[in-house]
C-alpha positions in Angstrom: 0.0 0.0 0.0 1.3 3.4 -0.9 0.1 7.0 -0.3 -0.2 9.4 -3.2 -1.1 13.1 -2.6 -2.5 15.0 -5.5 -4.1 18.4 -5.6 -6.9 18.7 -8.3 -9.9 20.8 -9.1 -13.5 19.6 -8.7 -15.5 20.5 -11.8 -19.1 21.8 -11.9 -20.4 18.3 -12.4 -18.5 17.2 -9.3 -15.9 15.0 -11.1 -12.2 14.9 -10.8 -9.5 13.6 -13.2 -6.4 12.2 -11.7 -3.3 11.3 -13.7 -1.4 8.6 -11.9 2.4 8.3 -11.9 3.9 6.0 -14.5 5.3 3.7 -11.9 1.8 2.4 -11.0 1.3 -0.8 -12.8 -1.6 -1.4 -15.2 -4.4 -3.5 -13.8 -7.0 -3.5 -11.1 -6.3 -1.4 -8.0 -8.3 -0.2 -5.0 -8.3 3.6 -4.3 -9.5 5.4 -1.2 -10.3 9.1 -1.6 -9.8 11.4 1.4 -10.4 15.1 0.9 -10.0 18.3 2.8 -12.5 21.1 2.8 -11.6 24.0 0.6 -8.6 25.8 2.0 -9.0 29.4 2.6 -6.4 32.1 3.1 -8.4 33.7 5.9 -5.9 34.8 8.6 -7.1 34.7 12.2 -5.8 37.3 14.6 -4.9 35.2 17.7 -3.8 38.3 19.6 -7.5 39.2 20.1 -7.6 36.4 22.6 -4.5 37.6 24.5 -5.3 38.3 28.2 -8.9 36.9 28.0 -8.3 34.0 30.5 -7.9 34.9 34.2 -4.8 32.9 35.2 -4.0 32.8 38.9 -0.2 32.5 38.6 2.7 33.7 36.5 2.7 31.8 33.2 6.5 31.5 33.1 6.7 30.2 36.7 4.0 27.6 35.9 5.9 26.5 32.8 9.2 26.1 34.7 7.5 24.1 37.4 6.0 21.7 34.9 9.3 21.2 33.2 11.0 20.6 36.6 8.5 17.8 37.1 9.6 16.3 33.7 13.3 16.5 34.7 12.6 15.0 38.2 10.8 12.1 36.6 13.9 11.0 34.7 
């Protein structure tokens, strides 16, 4: 089994045409089609969420404590 990633356009009649690489042998094969929804270039401003969570302790101190637990476990 191999994975082949191809980007193609879907036509108005909802069909696609895929040209396979020449190293795929002639004969009967089984194909599974997995598709992503249309990709958009919409950018999300993540900074609008900055400071929206009430955190009770210093973020850096919390991060260092968690990492210390990892180091102590080894």
